[in-house]
C-alpha positions in Angstrom: 0.0 0.0 0.0 1.2 3.5 -0.9 2.5 5.2 2.2 0.5 8.4 1.3 -2.7 6.4 1.2 -5.1 7.6 3.9 -6.7 4.9 6.0 -10.4 5.7 6.5 -11.4 2.6 8.6 -9.0 1.0 11.0 -10.1 -2.0 13.1 -7.9 -4.2 15.3 -9.1 -7.1 17.5 -12.8 -6.2 17.4 -15.2 -8.4 19.4 -19.0 -8.4 19.9 -20.8 -11.0 22.1 -24.6 -11.5 22.4 -25.1 -13.8 25.4 -23.1 -16.9 24.5 -22.8 -16.0 20.8 -19.5 -14.5 19.6 -20.9 -12.5 16.7 -17.6 -10.8 16.0 -14.4 -12.6 17.2 -11.1 -10.8 17.0 -11.6 -9.1 13.6 -8.9 -6.8 12.2 -8.9 -4.9 8.9 -8.1 -1.6 7.3 -9.8 0.3 4.4 -7.9 2.9 2.4 -9.7 6.1 1.1 -11.6 5.6 -2.1 -11.6 1.8 -2.0 -14.6 -0.5 -2.1 -14.1 -3.1 0.6 -16.5 -6.1 0.8 -17.5 -8.4 3.6 -18.6 -11.9 2.6 -19.9 -14.7 4.8 -22.8 -16.9 5.5 -25.9 -15.5 7.2 -25.0 -15.0 10.9 -21.3 -14.7 10.2 -21.1 -11.3 11.8 -20.9 -9.0 8.7 -23.8 -6.7 9.6 -22.8 -6.6 13.3 -19.2 -5.5 12.4 -20.7 -2.8 10.1 -23.0 -1.5 12.8 -20.1 -1.3 15.3 -18.5 1.2 12.9 -21.4 3.7 13.1 -22.3 3.0 16.8 -25.5 1.1 16.0 -24.0 -1.8 17.9 -21.7 -1.3 20.9 -18.5 -3.5 20.7 -17.3 -5.5 23.7 -14.9 -3.8 26.0 -11.5 -5.4 25.3 -8.0 -3.9 26.0 -6.6 -4.7 22.6 -9.5 -3.4 20.5 -9.1 -0.4 18.2 -12.0 0.9 16.1 -11.4 4.2 14.1 -13.4 5.8 11.3 -11.7 8.8 10.0 -9.8 8.8 13.3 -13.0 8.8 15.3 -13.9 6.1 17.8 -17.6 5.1 17.4 -18.1 4.7 21.2 -17.1 8.4 21.9 -17.6 10.1 18.5 -20.9 8.7 17.1 -22.1 12.1 15.8 -18.8 13.0 14.1 -18.9 9.6 12.3 -22.5 10.2 11.2 -21.6 13.5 9.8 -19.0 11.9 7.4 -20.8 8.6 6.7 -24.0 7.5 4.9 -25.7 4.2 5.8 -27.8 2.0 3.6 -29.2 -0.7 6.0 -30.6 -4.1 4.9 -34.1 -3.3 5.6 -36.2 -0.7 3.7 -37.0 1.8 6.4 -38.6 4.6 4.4 -41.6 6.5 5.8 -44.5 5.0 3.8 -46.8 7.9 4.9 -44.6 10.3 2.8 -43.6 10.6 -0.9 -40.2 10.3 -2.3 -39.0 13.9 -2.0 -40.6 14.3 1.5 -38.5 11.3 2.7 -35.4 13.1 1.6 -36.4 16.5 3.0 -36.9 15.0 6.5 -33.5 13.6 6.5 -32.0 16.9 5.3 -33.3 18.4 8.4 -31.2 15.9 10.6 -28.2 17.4 8.9 -29.4 21.0 9.5 -29.2 21.6 5.7 -30.5 25.1 4.6 -33.8 24.6 2.7 -32.4 25.9 -0.7 -29.3 23.8 -0.6 -31.3 20.7 0.5 -33.7 21.2 -2.5 -30.8 21.4 -4.9 -29.0 18.4 -3.3 -32.2 16.3 -3.4 -32.8 17.1 -7.1 -29.2 16.2 -7.9 -29.6 12.9 -6.1 -32.8 12.0 -7.6 -31.3 12.6 -11.0 -28.2 10.6 -10.1 -30.3 7.6 -9.0 -32.7 8.0 -11.9 -35.7 8.7 -9.7 -36.6 12.3 -10.9 -39.8 11.2 -12.5 -40.9 9.6 -9.1 -40.3 12.8 -7.1 -44.0 13.0 -5.9 -44.7 9.3 -5.9 -45.9 7.8 -2.6 -43.5 5.2 -1.2 -46.1 2.5 -1.5 -46.2 2.9 -5.3 -42.4 2.3 -5.7 -40.9 -1.0 -6.9 -38.3 -2.7 -4.7 -35.5 -1.4 -6.9 -36.8 2.2 -6.7 -36.9 2.0 -2.9 -33.3 0.7 -2.7 -32.2 3.5 -5.0 -34.0 6.1 -2.9 -32.4 4.7 0.3 -29.0 5.1 -1.4 -29.9 8.6 -2.4 -30.8 9.4 1.2 -27.5 8.0 2.4 -25.8 10.4 0.1 -27.6 13.6 1.2 -24.8 14.8 3.4 -22.1 14.2 0.7 -20.5 11.4 2.8 -16.9 10.4 2.6 -17.8 6.9 3.6 -20.8 4.9 2.2 -21.8 1.8 4.2 -24.0 -0.6 2.1 -25.5 -3.6 3.8 -26.7 -6.0 1.1 -27.9 -3.1 -1.1 -29.0 -5.1 -4.1 -30.6 -8.2 -2.5 -33.7 -9.3 -4.4 -33.2 -6.7 -7.2 -33.4 -7.6 -10.9 -30.2 -7.5 -12.9 -30.9 -4.1 -14.6 -31.3 -2.4 -11.2 -28.3 -4.2 -9.7 -26.1 -3.1 -12.7 -27.3 0.5 -12.3 -26.4 0.5 -8.6 -23.0 -0.9 -9.4 -22.4 1.9 -11.9 -23.4 4.5 -9.3 -21.0 3.0 -6.7 -18.2 3.1 -9.2 -19.0 6.8 -10.0 -18.9 7.6 -6.2 -15.4 6.0 -6.0 -14.1 8.3 -8.7 -14.8 11.1 -6.2 -12.8 9.4 -3.5 -15.9 8.0 -1.6 -14.9 5.0 0.4 -17.4 2.1 0.2 -18.0 -0.7 2.7 -20.2 -3.4 1.3 -21.8 -6.6 2.6 -23.3 -8.9 0.0 -24.3 -12.4 -0.8 -23.7 -11.9 -4.5 -20.2 -13.0 -5.3 -20.2 -11.4 -8.7 -21.1 -8.1 -6.9 -18.1 -8.4 -4.6 -15.8 -9.4 -7.6 -17.0 -6.5 -9.7 -16.8 -3.7 -7.1 -14.4 -4.6 -4.4 -10.6 -3.9 -4.4 -10.4 -6.2 -1.3 -12.8 -8.7 0.3 -12.9 -10.1 3.8 -14.5 -13.5 4.2 -16.0 -14.0 7.7 -17.3 -17.2 9.2 -18.7 -17.5 12.7 -17.4 -14.0 13.6 -13.8 -14.8 12.5 -11.7 -13.7 9.6 -11.1 -16.6 7.2 -9.5 -14.9 4.3 -8.7 -11.4 3.0 -7.3 -9.9 -0.1 -8.0 -8.8 -3.7 -10.7 -11.1 -5.3 -8.6 -12.0 -8.4 -5.5 -12.6 -6.3 -7.4 -14.9 -3.9 -8.8 -16.9 -6.8 -5.3 -17.4 -8.2 -3.8 -18.4 -4.9 -6.5 -20.5 -3.2 -8.5 -22.4 -5.9 -8.0 -24.2 -9.2 -8.7 -22.3 -12.3 -11.3 -24.7 -14.0 -14.2 -26.8 -12.8 -16.3 -29.6 -14.4 -19.8 -29.9 -12.9 -21.4 -33.3 -13.4 -25.1 -32.7 -13.1 -26.3 -36.1 -12.0 -24.0 -38.1 -9.8 -26.2 -41.2 -9.9 -25.3 -41.6 -13.6 -21.5 -41.0 -13.1 -19.1 -43.9 -13.0 -15.8 -43.7 -11.1 -12.9 -42.0 -12.6 -9.8 -44.0 -13.5 -7.1 -43.5 -10.7 -4.8 -41.8 -13.2 -7.4 -39.0 -13.6 -8.7 -39.0 -10.0 -5.2 -38.1 -8.8 -5.2 -34.9 -11.0 -8.5 -33.3 -9.8 -10.1 -32.3 -6.5 -13.6 -33.6 -6.1 -16.5 -32.0 -4.2 -20.1 -33.1 -4.0 -23.1 -30.8 -3.7 -26.6 -32.3 -3.7 -27.0 -34.2 -7.0 -23.8 -32.8 -8.5 -20.2 -33.7 -8.5 -17.6 -31.0 -9.1 -14.1 -31.7 -10.4 -11.6 -28.9 -9.9 -8.2 -28.7 -11.8 -5.6 -26.2 -12.8 -5.2 -28.0 -16.0 -8.2 -27.5 -18.4 -7.0 -30.5 -20.5 -7.7 -32.8 -17.6 -11.1 -31.4 -17.2 -11.8 -31.9 -20.9 -10.5 -35.5 -20.8 -13.1 -36.3 -18.2 -15.8 -34.5 -20.0 -15.1 -36.4 -23.2 -16.3 -39.5 -21.5 -19.7 -37.9 -20.5 -22.9 -37.6 -22.4 -23.7 -34.3 -23.9 -25.9 -32.2 -21.6 -24.9 -34.0 -18.5 -22.0 -31.7 -17.5 -20.9 -28.1 -17.5 -17.3 -26.7 -17.8 -16.4 -23.2 -16.7 -13.7 -21.2 -15.0 -13.8 -21.1 -11.2 -15.2 -17.9 -9.5 -15.6 -16.3 -6.1 -18.5 -18.5 -5.2 -16.3 -21.6 -5.7 -13.7 -20.1 -3.4 -16.2 -19.0 -0.8 -17.8 -22.5 -0.6 -14.3 -24.1 -0.4 -13.4 -21.8 2.5 -16.6 -21.8 4.4 -18.0 -25.2 3.5 -21.2 -26.3 1.6 -23.3 -27.3 4.6 -25.7 -24.9 6.2 -25.0 -23.4 9.6 -27.7 -23.3 12.3 -28.1 -19.6 11.7 -28.9 -20.1 8.0 
């Protein structure tokens, strides 16, 4: 990392316990200015809890080794200072359904003590930015799911934050809306806005994040650049056999050259050598298999396992 790069979020040895559950267990990471940093992990892994600790929505455990700083501020003591420089998009859609689009934004502008004329200008800019100008007077109940998410993102940007915290911003949205939101996030980064993202969409993390942190049961499992992690921790190609009941055993000479996983009715063979993958495929009936390059989801499942946790 460049010595001149400013660190926006700095976390060392963070813990959060709910009764006997360790939701966050000794997490450490740093996020440079202007970077998109993504948290990945199964449901219940601690992603949202860690995010909430950064803007004081969840209070961390008191631990002598813990350091949590956001632009140099400690959330325990400087909650308002952090809220002045950060925008938050929570998982849930918490818009006021009794109000229309522009009224929702105007109410939030008052929380930031924005002058009315500036607030109106900023609101119009954000509605245009999120392609919602035509819905300015629309009641919240009439908005689609994608429109609501875009409005919540616009709301989070009202105070021109230097840090944008996005907790599963595109869950349940159609591909067109998701792509639009990705483009808006990239646009914000060009203006040095730092982005923290939790997501279950591996392609989203791969497309947007300079670095990812995979968390499981509150602990860090893996951290780094998505492409770099793929190159280091998983084979480059995979053969998916779609019906394991119809698959006969591999010759030992081939079995030694692949890593085998089973998932439901499928068998997956991983190899760094695409020729090995195609040799196996040549023995299979057309339509019974699928060959592709490995992706972040393959890595995620290799690291965290394919079985569901109790919290999932």
